[in-house]
N, C-alpha and C positions, 0 to 999 in steps of 0.2 A: 615502456608503455608507448604505444603509437598514438598519433593525433586522433584517429577515429575512436579508439577506446576511451581516450580522455574526453572527447565530445560526448560519447555515450554516458560516461560516468557523471558528467556535469548535468546533462539533460535528465538522467535518472534521479540525481540528487534533488534537482529543482521540482520535478513532478512528485517525488516521494515526500519532500518537505512540505508540499502544499497541503498535505493531510495533517501535518503536525498541529496547526492551530485548531482544527476540528476535534482532534483527539484531546487536546488540552482543554478545550471548552466543554466537551462531553464529560471528561473526567472531573472537571471543576464543578460544573452545574448538575451533574448526574442526569442530564436531560439529552435525549436523542429523538425527541418527539417529531422533529421535522425531517428525520432521515428515514427513508423507506427501507424496511428490512429486505424486501426483494432486491432492490438496487444494490444494497450492501453485499448480499449473498452472491448475486450474479457478478458483481465487480470482483469479489474475492475469487470466485471460480476462474474468471478471466486472468487475474493476476497470477494465480497458481499455475495455470496453463502456460503463461509467459515464463514463469520461473522454470518449469520443466523444459520448455523450449530452450531457454538460456543454458540450462545444465547440459542438454543434449548437444548444443552448439559450442559448449565450453566458452561462453561469452560472459566475461566478468561484469560488464556494464548491465546486461540484462539480468543476471543473477542477483547482483547487489541491489539494483533498483526494485525489482519485483519481490525479492525477499524482504526488504525493509518495508515496502508498501503492504505486503501481506500481513506483517506484524501490526502495522498501524490500523489497517482495516479490521483485523481480528480484535484489537483493543476496542474499537468503536462498537463492533458487534457484541462483545462481552458486556460493555456498559449498557447497551440497548437491551440485552437479554436480562441483565440484573435489575435495571431501573426502568425498563419499559420506555 
């Protein structure tokens, strides 16, 4: 693994992990009242497009970060859909 890929993986891990506390809080409290559904859907669409871009470019850092972020955002959306 080269230094640029390592940098991308570290950056992706940090930005992806920034969503973990929100997912944990939403899961624990079953509350997502302060999160805009439109923002979550638009953000997920952007993340999925980045994922496709990473797949096309065969860029591990982009694929890993956006794949994991898509899962976290999807969890938040599912809690919001279930518990309003």
